[in-house]
A tleap script that builds the chain and sets N, CA, C and O, in Angstrom:
source leaprc.protein.ff14SB
mol = sequence {
  NMET GLY ASP LEU GLU LEU LEU ASP SER LEU
  SER ARG THR THR VAL TRP LEU ALA ASP GLY
  ILE PHE LYS ILE VAL PRO THR HIE TYR PHE
  GLN LEU TYR SER ILE HIE PHE THR TYR SER
  GLY PRO VAL ASN PRO ALA ALA VAL TYR CYS
  LEU LEU PRO ASN LYS THR LYS ASP VAL TYR
  ASP ARG MET LEU ILE GLU ILE ILE ARG LEU
  VAL PRO THR CYS THR ALA TRP ILE ILE LEU
  THR ASP PHE GLU ILE SER MET PHE SER PHE
  HIE GLU GLU PHE PRO SER ALA THR ILE SER
  GLY CYS TYR PHE HIE LEU CTRP
}
set mol.1.N position { 48.790 -64.854 6.093 }
set mol.1.CA position { 50.218 -65.098 6.116 }
set mol.1.C position { 50.570 -66.336 5.309 }
set mol.1.O position { 51.581 -66.328 4.607 }
set mol.2.N position { 49.796 -67.376 5.377 }
set mol.2.CA position { 50.109 -68.579 4.616 }
set mol.2.C position { 48.923 -69.532 4.624 }
set mol.2.O position { 48.099 -69.481 5.537 }
set mol.3.N position { 48.825 -70.379 3.647 }
set mol.3.CA position { 47.795 -71.387 3.543 }
set mol.3.C position { 48.031 -72.445 4.624 }
set mol.3.O position { 49.177 -72.794 4.910 }
set mol.4.N position { 46.956 -72.953 5.222 }
set mol.4.CA position { 47.100 -73.918 6.321 }
set mol.4.C position { 47.828 -75.188 5.894 }
set mol.4.O position { 48.629 -75.726 6.659 }
set mol.5.N position { 47.561 -75.670 4.689 }
set mol.5.CA position { 48.247 -76.876 4.209 }
set mol.5.C position { 49.740 -76.612 4.015 }
set mol.5.O position { 50.571 -77.462 4.332 }
set mol.6.N position { 50.074 -75.432 3.493 }
set mol.6.CA position { 51.482 -75.084 3.318 }
set mol.6.C position { 52.173 -74.887 4.664 }
set mol.6.O position { 53.324 -75.286 4.840 }
set mol.7.N position { 51.469 -74.270 5.616 }
set mol.7.CA position { 52.045 -74.107 6.955 }
set mol.7.C position { 52.269 -75.466 7.612 }
set mol.7.O position { 53.260 -75.664 8.315 }
set mol.8.N position { 51.351 -76.398 7.384 }
set mol.8.CA position { 51.534 -77.747 7.917 }
set mol.8.C position { 52.767 -78.409 7.297 }
set mol.8.O position { 53.537 -79.069 7.994 }
set mol.9.N position { 52.949 -78.231 5.998 }
set mol.9.CA position { 54.142 -78.781 5.340 }
set mol.9.C position { 55.406 -78.139 5.884 }
set mol.9.O position { 56.419 -78.811 6.078 }
set mol.10.N position { 55.344 -76.833 6.131 }
set mol.10.CA position { 56.493 -76.131 6.713 }
set mol.10.C position { 56.830 -76.706 8.084 }
set mol.10.O position { 58.002 -76.809 8.446 }
set mol.11.N position { 55.806 -77.080 8.846 }
set mol.11.CA position { 56.043 -77.615 10.192 }
set mol.11.C position { 56.719 -78.979 10.154 }
set mol.11.O position { 57.380 -79.369 11.117 }
set mol.12.N position { 56.561 -79.715 9.043 }
set mol.12.CA position { 57.103 -81.065 8.954 }
set mol.12.C position { 58.433 -81.160 8.219 }
set mol.12.O position { 59.058 -82.221 8.218 }
set mol.13.N position { 58.872 -80.091 7.604 }
set mol.13.CA position { 60.134 -80.137 6.873 }
set mol.13.C position { 61.266 -79.653 7.769 }
set mol.13.O position { 61.035 -78.935 8.742 }
set mol.14.N position { 62.468 -80.044 7.442 }
set mol.14.CA position { 63.606 -79.644 8.273 }
set mol.14.C position { 64.488 -78.596 7.608 }
set mol.14.O position { 65.398 -78.061 8.241 }
set mol.15.N position { 64.228 -78.296 6.330 }
set mol.15.CA position { 65.041 -77.308 5.615 }
set mol.15.C position { 64.149 -76.167 5.146 }
set mol.15.O position { 63.184 -76.379 4.411 }
set mol.16.N position { 64.485 -74.954 5.580 }
set mol.16.CA position { 63.772 -73.757 5.161 }
set mol.16.C position { 64.683 -72.907 4.287 }
set mol.16.O position { 65.894 -72.854 4.499 }
set mol.17.N position { 64.089 -72.246 3.309 }
set mol.17.CA position { 64.795 -71.315 2.434 }
set mol.17.C position { 64.100 -69.963 2.588 }
set mol.17.O position { 62.914 -69.843 2.281 }
set mol.18.N position { 64.810 -68.962 3.051 }
set mol.18.CA position { 64.198 -67.664 3.351 }
set mol.18.C position { 64.894 -66.556 2.579 }
set mol.18.O position { 66.116 -66.556 2.427 }
set mol.19.N position { 64.091 -65.603 2.090 }
set mol.19.CA position { 64.681 -64.516 1.314 }
set mol.19.C position { 63.732 -63.328 1.282 }
set mol.19.O position { 62.515 -63.477 1.397 }
set mol.20.N position { 64.310 -62.160 1.125 }
set mol.20.CA position { 63.543 -60.937 0.992 }
set mol.20.C position { 63.724 -60.330 -0.386 }
set mol.20.O position { 64.803 -60.400 -0.974 }
set mol.21.N position { 62.648 -59.732 -0.894 }
set mol.21.CA position { 62.670 -59.063 -2.197 }
set mol.21.C position { 62.255 -57.613 -1.968 }
set mol.21.O position { 61.331 -57.339 -1.202 }
set mol.22.N position { 62.930 -56.704 -2.622 }
set mol.22.CA position { 62.674 -55.286 -2.397 }
set mol.22.C position { 62.002 -54.584 -3.576 }
set mol.22.O position { 61.342 -53.564 -3.380 }
set mol.23.N position { 62.151 -55.099 -4.777 }
set mol.23.CA position { 61.724 -54.360 -5.969 }
set mol.23.C position { 60.249 -54.495 -6.321 }
set mol.23.O position { 59.738 -53.690 -7.099 }
set mol.24.N position { 59.554 -55.475 -5.781 }
set mol.24.CA position { 58.169 -55.712 -6.202 }
set mol.24.C position { 57.176 -55.573 -5.052 }
set mol.24.O position { 56.216 -56.340 -4.978 }
set mol.25.N position { 57.384 -54.630 -4.170 }
set mol.25.CA position { 56.491 -54.473 -3.021 }
set mol.25.C position { 55.556 -53.283 -3.229 }
set mol.25.O position { 55.904 -52.336 -3.935 }
set mol.26.N position { 54.372 -53.327 -2.618 }
set mol.26.CA position { 53.473 -52.177 -2.686 }
set mol.26.C position { 54.117 -50.935 -2.058 }
set mol.26.O position { 55.073 -51.043 -1.289 }
set mol.27.N position { 53.603 -49.804 -2.382 }
set mol.27.CA position { 54.175 -48.515 -1.994 }
set mol.27.C position { 54.466 -48.377 -0.507 }
set mol.27.O position { 55.517 -47.850 -0.144 }
set mol.28.N position { 53.591 -48.820 0.346 }
set mol.28.CA position { 53.741 -48.581 1.785 }
set mol.28.C position { 54.611 -49.614 2.502 }
set mol.28.O position { 54.728 -49.591 3.727 }
set mol.29.N position { 55.210 -50.503 1.747 }
set mol.29.CA position { 56.056 -51.530 2.345 }
set mol.29.C position { 57.468 -51.442 1.792 }
set mol.29.O position { 57.709 -50.825 0.755 }
set mol.30.N position { 58.387 -52.065 2.498 }
set mol.30.CA position { 59.797 -52.018 2.121 }
set mol.30.C position { 60.276 -53.335 1.521 }
set mol.30.O position { 61.144 -53.352 0.648 }
set mol.31.N position { 59.698 -54.444 2.001 }
set mol.31.CA position { 60.225 -55.752 1.631 }
set mol.31.C position { 59.120 -56.800 1.617 }
set mol.31.O position { 58.208 -56.771 2.443 }
set mol.32.N position { 59.214 -57.725 0.667 }
set mol.32.CA position { 58.390 -58.930 0.659 }
set mol.32.C position { 59.307 -60.074 1.069 }
set mol.32.O position { 60.261 -60.396 0.362 }
set mol.33.N position { 59.015 -60.687 2.216 }
set mol.33.CA position { 59.860 -61.759 2.737 }
set mol.33.C position { 59.107 -63.068 2.570 }
set mol.33.O position { 57.926 -63.153 2.907 }
set mol.34.N position { 59.779 -64.086 2.054 }
set mol.34.CA position { 59.132 -65.384 1.863 }
set mol.34.C position { 59.968 -66.492 2.494 }
set mol.34.O position { 61.195 -66.424 2.548 }
set mol.35.N position { 59.267 -67.503 2.964 }
set mol.35.CA position { 59.918 -68.693 3.508 }
set mol.35.C position { 59.391 -69.896 2.732 }
set mol.35.O position { 58.188 -70.155 2.699 }
set mol.36.N position { 60.301 -70.611 2.119 }
set mol.36.CA position { 59.999 -71.789 1.318 }
set mol.36.C position { 60.497 -73.027 2.070 }
set mol.36.O position { 61.267 -72.918 3.024 }
set mol.37.N position { 60.055 -74.182 1.633 }
set mol.37.CA position { 60.537 -75.427 2.231 }
set mol.37.C position { 60.900 -76.399 1.121 }
set mol.37.O position { 60.360 -76.329 0.017 }
set mol.38.N position { 61.821 -77.305 1.425 }
set mol.38.CA position { 62.188 -78.315 0.437 }
set mol.38.C position { 61.052 -79.323 0.335 }
set mol.38.O position { 60.441 -79.700 1.335 }
set mol.39.N position { 60.790 -79.741 -0.868 }
set mol.39.CA position { 59.637 -80.613 -1.091 }
set mol.39.C position { 60.026 -81.841 -1.902 }
set mol.39.O position { 60.240 -82.915 -1.339 }
set mol.40.N position { 60.117 -81.696 -3.193 }
set mol.40.CA position { 60.402 -82.836 -4.057 }
set mol.40.C position { 61.259 -82.370 -5.224 }
set mol.40.O position { 60.813 -81.608 -6.081 }
set mol.41.N position { 62.480 -82.838 -5.238 }
set mol.41.CA position { 63.381 -82.433 -6.314 }
set mol.41.C position { 63.627 -80.936 -6.303 }
set mol.41.O position { 63.966 -80.362 -5.268 }
set mol.42.N position { 63.455 -80.302 -7.465 }
set mol.42.CA position { 63.747 -78.869 -7.539 }
set mol.42.C position { 62.591 -77.979 -7.080 }
set mol.42.O position { 62.696 -76.754 -7.147 }
set mol.43.N position { 61.497 -78.572 -6.617 }
set mol.43.CA position { 60.323 -77.792 -6.218 }
set mol.43.C position { 60.467 -77.361 -4.763 }
set mol.43.O position { 60.664 -78.192 -3.877 }
set mol.44.N position { 60.367 -76.044 -4.524 }
set mol.44.CA position { 60.455 -75.486 -3.168 }
set mol.44.C position { 59.290 -74.521 -2.957 }
set mol.44.O position { 59.449 -73.317 -3.155 }
set mol.45.N position { 58.119 -75.032 -2.558 }
set mol.45.CA position { 56.949 -74.167 -2.408 }
set mol.45.C position { 57.154 -73.110 -1.324 }
set mol.45.O position { 57.869 -73.328 -0.346 }
set mol.46.N position { 56.518 -71.977 -1.520 }
set mol.46.CA position { 56.525 -70.928 -0.499 }
set mol.46.C position { 55.386 -71.194 0.476 }
set mol.46.O position { 54.244 -71.393 0.062 }
set mol.47.N position { 55.693 -71.199 1.755 }
set mol.47.CA position { 54.672 -71.412 2.780 }
set mol.47.C position { 54.231 -70.099 3.397 }
set mol.47.O position { 53.101 -69.985 3.872 }
set mol.48.N position { 55.115 -69.103 3.396 }
set mol.48.CA position { 54.838 -67.836 4.070 }
set mol.48.C position { 55.301 -66.678 3.197 }
set mol.48.O position { 56.393 -66.698 2.629 }
set mol.49.N position { 54.447 -65.678 3.107 }
set mol.49.CA position { 54.822 -64.387 2.519 }
set mol.49.C position { 54.508 -63.317 3.546 }
set mol.49.O position { 53.420 -63.315 4.123 }
set mol.50.N position { 55.439 -62.410 3.783 }
set mol.50.CA position { 55.211 -61.315 4.724 }
set mol.50.C position { 55.610 -59.997 4.075 }
set mol.50.O position { 56.707 -59.875 3.530 }
set mol.51.N position { 54.725 -59.016 4.134 }
set mol.51.CA position { 55.069 -57.660 3.716 }
set mol.51.C position { 55.615 -56.939 4.935 }
set mol.51.O position { 54.923 -56.806 5.945 }
set mol.52.N position { 56.841 -56.477 4.845 }
set mol.52.CA position { 57.513 -55.868 5.993 }
set mol.52.C position { 57.758 -54.381 5.750 }
set mol.52.O position { 58.039 -53.974 4.623 }
set mol.53.N position { 57.651 -53.561 6.814 }
set mol.53.CA position { 57.845 -52.115 6.663 }
set mol.53.C position { 59.307 -51.699 6.562 }
set mol.53.O position { 59.609 -50.612 6.069 }
set mol.54.N position { 60.218 -52.553 7.022 }
set mol.54.CA position { 61.655 -52.251 6.962 }
set mol.54.C position { 62.416 -53.552 7.208 }
set mol.54.O position { 61.809 -54.616 7.319 }
set mol.55.N position { 63.728 -53.469 7.291 }
set mol.55.CA position { 64.503 -54.691 7.538 }
set mol.55.C position { 65.312 -54.570 8.821 }
set mol.55.O position { 66.518 -54.814 8.843 }
set mol.56.N position { 64.622 -54.187 9.887 }
set mol.56.CA position { 65.271 -54.116 11.194 }
set mol.56.C position { 65.149 -55.466 11.896 }
set mol.56.O position { 64.286 -56.276 11.561 }
set mol.57.N position { 66.002 -55.689 12.849 }
set mol.57.CA position { 65.973 -56.935 13.609 }
set mol.57.C position { 64.636 -57.095 14.335 }
set mol.57.O position { 64.099 -58.199 14.419 }
set mol.58.N position { 64.107 -56.001 14.854 }
set mol.58.CA position { 62.830 -56.056 15.559 }
set mol.58.C position { 61.712 -56.575 14.651 }
set mol.58.O position { 60.886 -57.379 15.084 }
set mol.59.N position { 61.683 -56.128 13.422 }
set mol.59.CA position { 60.652 -56.578 12.483 }
set mol.59.C position { 60.830 -58.059 12.163 }
set mol.59.O position { 59.850 -58.804 12.133 }
set mol.60.N position { 62.062 -58.496 11.925 }
set mol.60.CA position { 62.309 -59.924 11.673 }
set mol.60.C position { 61.954 -60.761 12.901 }
set mol.60.O position { 61.389 -61.847 12.765 }
set mol.61.N position { 62.277 -60.270 14.095 }
set mol.61.CA position { 61.911 -60.984 15.325 }
set mol.61.C position { 60.400 -61.166 15.407 }
set mol.61.O position { 59.913 -62.263 15.681 }
set mol.62.N position { 59.663 -60.088 15.169 }
set mol.62.CA position { 58.199 -60.153 15.252 }
set mol.62.C position { 57.624 -61.082 14.187 }
set mol.62.O position { 56.666 -61.810 14.449 }
set mol.63.N position { 58.201 -61.061 12.992 }
set mol.63.CA position { 57.745 -61.949 11.923 }
set mol.63.C position { 57.921 -63.415 12.338 }
set mol.63.O position { 57.004 -64.220 12.180 }
set mol.64.N position { 59.096 -63.756 12.867 }
set mol.64.CA position { 59.364 -65.146 13.249 }
set mol.64.C position { 58.527 -65.578 14.443 }
set mol.64.O position { 58.084 -66.725 14.500 }
set mol.65.N position { 58.306 -64.694 15.383 }
set mol.65.CA position { 57.445 -65.018 16.527 }
set mol.65.C position { 56.032 -65.334 16.044 }
set mol.65.O position { 55.390 -66.254 16.551 }
set mol.66.N position { 55.551 -64.572 15.064 }
set mol.66.CA position { 54.216 -64.833 14.515 }
set mol.66.C position { 54.186 -66.165 13.765 }
set mol.66.O position { 53.209 -66.908 13.866 }
set mol.67.N position { 55.230 -66.469 13.024 }
set mol.67.CA position { 55.295 -67.754 12.313 }
set mol.67.C position { 55.308 -68.909 13.314 }
set mol.67.O position { 54.627 -69.914 13.111 }
set mol.68.N position { 56.073 -68.770 14.384 }
set mol.68.CA position { 56.113 -69.814 15.419 }
set mol.68.C position { 54.754 -69.950 16.096 }
set mol.68.O position { 54.355 -71.054 16.464 }
set mol.69.N position { 54.049 -68.850 16.262 }
set mol.69.CA position { 52.700 -68.907 16.844 }
set mol.69.C position { 51.764 -69.695 15.920 }
set mol.69.O position { 50.948 -70.490 16.386 }
set mol.70.N position { 51.888 -69.469 14.615 }
set mol.70.CA position { 51.034 -70.163 13.649 }
set mol.70.C position { 51.452 -71.613 13.422 }
set mol.70.O position { 50.623 -72.465 13.105 }
set mol.71.N position { 52.745 -71.884 13.587 }
set mol.71.CA position { 53.299 -73.222 13.342 }
set mol.71.C position { 54.120 -73.632 14.569 }
set mol.71.O position { 55.348 -73.689 14.498 }
set mol.72.N position { 53.455 -73.916 15.691 }
set mol.72.CA position { 54.203 -74.181 16.929 }
set mol.72.C position { 55.039 -75.458 16.893 }
set mol.72.O position { 55.937 -75.625 17.718 }
set mol.73.N position { 54.765 -76.352 15.963 }
set mol.73.CA position { 55.514 -77.610 15.899 }
set mol.73.C position { 56.636 -77.576 14.866 }
set mol.73.O position { 57.161 -78.626 14.495 }
set mol.74.N position { 57.011 -76.388 14.397 }
set mol.74.CA position { 58.048 -76.315 13.358 }
set mol.74.C position { 59.378 -76.859 13.886 }
set mol.74.O position { 59.760 -76.645 15.037 }
set mol.75.N position { 60.058 -77.569 12.993 }
set mol.75.CA position { 61.307 -78.240 13.366 }
set mol.75.C position { 62.411 -77.932 12.369 }
set mol.75.O position { 63.081 -78.845 11.887 }
set mol.76.N position { 62.604 -76.685 12.060 }
set mol.76.CA position { 63.645 -76.320 11.093 }
set mol.76.C position { 65.015 -76.661 11.667 }
set mol.76.O position { 65.385 -76.188 12.742 }
set mol.77.N position { 65.756 -77.480 10.947 }
set mol.77.CA position { 67.123 -77.831 11.353 }
set mol.77.C position { 68.148 -77.064 10.547 }
set mol.77.O position { 69.234 -76.747 11.033 }
set mol.78.N position { 67.786 -76.768 9.304 }
set mol.78.CA position { 68.678 -76.018 8.419 }
set mol.78.C position { 67.881 -74.860 7.836 }
set mol.78.O position { 66.801 -75.063 7.280 }
set mol.79.N position { 68.406 -73.655 7.960 }
set mol.79.CA position { 67.756 -72.474 7.402 }
set mol.79.C position { 68.768 -71.759 6.519 }
set mol.79.O position { 69.809 -71.299 6.989 }
set mol.80.N position { 68.446 -71.672 5.230 }
set mol.80.CA position { 69.282 -70.940 4.284 }
set mol.80.C position { 68.639 -69.577 4.070 }
set mol.80.O position { 67.455 -69.488 3.747 }
set mol.81.N position { 69.409 -68.532 4.248 }
set mol.81.CA position { 68.868 -67.185 4.124 }
set mol.81.C position { 69.914 -66.271 3.505 }
set mol.81.O position { 71.055 -66.675 3.281 }
set mol.82.N position { 69.516 -65.050 3.236 }
set mol.82.CA position { 70.463 -64.087 2.688 }
set mol.82.C position { 71.376 -63.580 3.808 }
set mol.82.O position { 71.125 -63.827 4.988 }
set mol.83.N position { 72.401 -62.892 3.434 }
set mol.83.CA position { 73.341 -62.345 4.421 }
set mol.83.C position { 72.804 -61.009 4.922 }
set mol.83.O position { 73.369 -59.956 4.626 }
set mol.84.N position { 71.725 -61.054 5.671 }
set mol.84.CA position { 71.062 -59.858 6.181 }
set mol.84.C position { 70.848 -60.015 7.680 }
set mol.84.O position { 71.230 -61.019 8.282 }
set mol.85.N position { 70.236 -59.012 8.253 }
set mol.85.CA position { 69.946 -58.990 9.689 }
set mol.85.C position { 69.041 -60.156 10.085 }
set mol.85.O position { 69.063 -60.598 11.234 }
set mol.86.N position { 68.252 -60.650 9.143 }
set mol.86.CA position { 67.341 -61.757 9.455 }
set mol.86.C position { 68.083 -62.980 9.987 }
set mol.86.O position { 67.509 -63.765 10.742 }
set mol.87.N position { 69.356 -63.155 9.603 }
set mol.87.CA position { 70.136 -64.297 10.101 }
set mol.87.C position { 70.195 -64.304 11.625 }
set mol.87.O position { 70.103 -65.361 12.249 }
set mol.88.N position { 70.349 -63.128 12.221 }
set mol.88.CA position { 70.422 -63.029 13.680 }
set mol.88.C position { 69.090 -63.424 14.319 }
set mol.88.O position { 69.064 -64.106 15.343 }
set mol.89.N position { 67.991 -62.993 13.708 }
set mol.89.CA position { 66.677 -63.338 14.248 }
set mol.89.C position { 66.410 -64.832 14.149 }
set mol.89.O position { 65.896 -65.435 15.091 }
set mol.90.N position { 66.755 -65.434 13.014 }
set mol.90.CA position { 66.592 -66.886 12.882 }
set mol.90.C position { 67.424 -67.615 13.934 }
set mol.90.O position { 66.963 -68.591 14.525 }
set mol.91.N position { 68.635 -67.147 14.166 }
set mol.91.CA position { 69.509 -67.787 15.156 }
set mol.91.C position { 68.900 -67.714 16.556 }
set mol.91.O position { 68.989 -68.677 17.319 }
set mol.92.N position { 68.288 -66.594 16.896 }
set mol.92.CA position { 67.676 -66.452 18.226 }
set mol.92.C position { 66.421 -67.301 18.375 }
set mol.92.O position { 66.213 -67.920 19.418 }
set mol.93.N position { 65.589 -67.335 17.347 }
set mol.93.CA position { 64.317 -68.055 17.445 }
set mol.93.C position { 64.464 -69.556 17.214 }
set mol.93.O position { 63.630 -70.340 17.667 }
set mol.94.N position { 65.524 -69.957 16.508 }
set mol.94.CA position { 65.787 -71.373 16.225 }
set mol.94.C position { 67.232 -71.688 16.598 }
set mol.94.O position { 68.051 -71.947 15.716 }
set mol.95.N position { 67.562 -71.668 17.896 }
set mol.95.CA position { 68.957 -71.803 18.319 }
set mol.95.C position { 69.601 -73.144 17.969 }
set mol.95.O position { 70.825 -73.220 17.856 }
set mol.96.N position { 68.819 -74.188 17.797 }
set mol.96.CA position { 69.415 -75.486 17.474 }
set mol.96.C position { 69.554 -75.706 15.966 }
set mol.96.O position { 70.137 -76.703 15.540 }
set mol.97.N position { 69.032 -74.797 15.165 }
set mol.97.CA position { 69.123 -74.936 13.708 }
set mol.97.C position { 70.473 -74.438 13.201 }
set mol.97.O position { 71.109 -73.584 13.819 }
set mol.98.N position { 70.892 -74.981 12.082 }
set mol.98.CA position { 72.077 -74.487 11.386 }
set mol.98.C position { 71.618 -73.382 10.445 }
set mol.98.O position { 70.838 -73.628 9.526 }
set mol.99.N position { 72.099 -72.171 10.674 }
set mol.99.CA position { 71.738 -71.022 9.846 }
set mol.99.C position { 72.885 -70.770 8.879 }
set mol.99.O position { 74.021 -70.544 9.296 }
set mol.100.N position { 72.585 -70.810 7.595 }
set mol.100.CA position { 73.626 -70.609 6.582 }
set mol.100.C position { 73.215 -69.510 5.623 }
set mol.100.O position { 72.042 -69.369 5.278 }
set mol.101.N position { 74.196 -68.737 5.201 }
set mol.101.CA position { 73.950 -67.737 4.175 }
set mol.101.C position { 73.916 -68.400 2.814 }
set mol.101.O position { 74.663 -69.343 2.553 }
set mol.102.N position { 73.060 -67.911 1.960 }
set mol.102.CA position { 72.939 -68.437 0.607 }
set mol.102.C position { 73.988 -67.763 -0.265 }
set mol.102.O position { 73.994 -66.540 -0.403 }
set mol.103.N position { 74.862 -68.546 -0.845 }
set mol.103.CA position { 75.966 -67.986 -1.626 }
set mol.103.C position { 75.511 -67.288 -2.900 }
set mol.103.O position { 76.278 -66.539 -3.504 }
set mol.104.N position { 74.278 -67.525 -3.311 }
set mol.104.CA position { 73.727 -66.809 -4.454 }
set mol.104.C position { 73.788 -65.300 -4.225 }
set mol.104.O position { 73.975 -64.533 -5.170 }
set mol.105.N position { 73.629 -64.876 -2.971 }
set mol.105.CA position { 73.591 -63.449 -2.647 }
set mol.105.C position { 74.962 -62.793 -2.646 }
set mol.105.O position { 75.054 -61.574 -2.503 }
set mol.106.N position { 76.003 -63.549 -2.797 }
set mol.106.CA position { 77.343 -62.965 -2.841 }
set mol.106.C position { 77.716 -62.500 -4.241 }
set mol.106.O position { 78.727 -61.818 -4.409 }
set mol.107.N position { 76.934 -62.848 -5.237 }
set mol.107.CA position { 77.260 -62.495 -6.627 }
set mol.107.C position { 76.953 -61.065 -6.910 }
set mol.107.O position { 77.166 -60.597 -8.029 }
savepdb mol mol.pdb
quit
């Protein structure tokens, strides 16, 4: 799911950037979902990549539960994501975080 050093960095950052890609996934999957973190200037390394079978709330819930299991000390305060069902899952799993839609996806 992610490199241990990158997961450690994810646990220490307060801003996450999350997005799903549909066009470059292997045949048996529907979406490649990645979670990046703010680092230094314009650099936003990816800490997590997940191949997902669909984009249902249940799948996003399970993905986030697994990430929390791997990174139990995560302290995301701000999560920028696309305007998809994943926003609801982030809100449930990180109730104290500010969840914002990325305006790039409105274009």
